[in-house]
C-alpha positions as CSV (number, residue, x, y, z in Angstrom):
1,M,-57.6,-18.4,43.3
2,A,-58.9,-16.0,40.5
3,F,-55.3,-15.1,39.7
4,L,-54.4,-18.8,39.2
5,I,-57.3,-19.3,36.9
6,L,-56.4,-16.1,34.9
7,F,-52.8,-17.2,34.7
8,A,-53.8,-20.7,33.4
9,F,-56.1,-19.1,30.8
10,V,-53.4,-16.8,29.6
11,L,-50.9,-19.7,29.4
12,L,-53.5,-21.8,27.5
13,I,-54.1,-19.0,25.0
14,T,-50.3,-18.4,24.5
15,W,-49.8,-22.1,23.9
16,W,-52.6,-22.2,21.4
17,W,-51.3,-19.1,19.6
18,L,-47.7,-20.5,19.3
19,N,-48.8,-24.0,18.1
20,Y,-51.9,-23.4,16.0
21,A,-52.9,-19.8,15.3
22,R,-49.7,-18.3,13.8
23,I,-49.4,-18.4,10.0
24,P,-45.9,-19.7,9.1
25,D,-43.8,-17.4,6.9
26,K,-43.9,-19.5,3.8
27,F,-47.6,-20.2,3.9
28,P,-50.2,-18.1,2.0
29,K,-52.3,-15.7,4.0
30,G,-55.6,-17.0,5.4
31,P,-58.3,-16.2,8.0
32,F,-57.7,-16.3,11.7
33,G,-59.8,-19.0,13.3
34,L,-60.9,-18.7,16.9
35,P,-60.9,-21.7,19.3
36,L,-64.4,-23.3,19.5
37,L,-65.8,-20.8,17.0
38,G,-63.6,-21.7,14.1
39,Y,-64.1,-19.9,10.7
40,W,-67.4,-18.1,10.5
41,P,-67.4,-17.8,6.6
42,I,-67.3,-21.6,6.3
43,L,-69.8,-22.3,9.0
44,S,-72.3,-19.6,8.0
45,A,-72.4,-20.6,4.3
46,E,-74.9,-23.1,2.9
47,N,-72.1,-25.7,2.4
48,I,-68.3,-25.9,2.7
49,V,-67.7,-25.2,-1.0
50,A,-69.6,-21.9,-0.8
51,G,-67.7,-21.0,2.4
52,L,-64.4,-21.7,0.7
53,E,-65.5,-19.6,-2.3
54,T,-66.1,-16.7,0.1
55,L,-62.6,-17.2,1.5
56,H,-61.0,-17.4,-2.0
57,H,-62.6,-14.1,-2.9
58,Q,-61.2,-12.5,0.2
59,Y,-57.7,-14.0,0.4
60,G,-57.0,-15.0,-3.2
61,P,-56.8,-18.4,-5.0
62,N,-54.4,-20.0,-2.5
63,L,-55.0,-19.7,1.2
64,S,-54.2,-21.5,4.4
65,L,-56.6,-22.7,7.1
66,N,-56.3,-24.4,10.4
67,I,-59.1,-27.0,10.5
68,G,-59.4,-28.9,13.7
69,P,-56.6,-29.3,16.3
70,G,-54.0,-30.0,13.6
71,K,-51.4,-27.9,11.8
72,R,-52.3,-25.4,9.1
73,I,-53.2,-26.7,5.6
74,V,-53.0,-25.0,2.3
75,V,-56.2,-24.8,0.2
76,I,-55.4,-24.4,-3.5
77,G,-58.2,-23.0,-5.7
78,D,-56.3,-22.2,-8.8
79,F,-56.2,-24.8,-11.6
80,E,-52.8,-23.6,-13.0
81,T,-51.2,-23.9,-9.5
82,L,-52.6,-27.4,-9.1
83,K,-51.1,-28.5,-12.5
84,V,-47.7,-27.2,-11.4
85,I,-47.9,-29.0,-8.0
86,Y,-49.0,-32.3,-9.4
87,S,-46.4,-32.3,-12.1
88,Q,-43.6,-32.2,-9.5
89,P,-43.0,-35.7,-8.0
90,E,-41.4,-34.3,-4.8
91,L,-44.5,-32.3,-3.9
92,V,-46.9,-35.2,-4.3
93,H,-46.8,-37.6,-1.3
94,R,-47.4,-40.9,-2.9
95,G,-46.2,-44.2,-1.4
96,L,-43.4,-46.0,-3.1
97,L,-44.6,-49.3,-4.7
């Protein structure tokens, strides 16, 4: 019985790693969040902006995060990069009117 529980736990961790924890090749580097614990720098800061500042100092102006049970997102903290991104219509997901 213990072997079956251990096998299920290893299978669950492997599934989580393959779907949520790995950083894709084209994404910027970012912290490794643990299930249920999340990202300690964001949670231990006084607010989310201060937590993101801590991460920006550690990983640079552009980083990737996995917030919640979704896919990784890119957090851009550089104004020049934001200007380049918003000037390209194919990178801005706006609905067609």
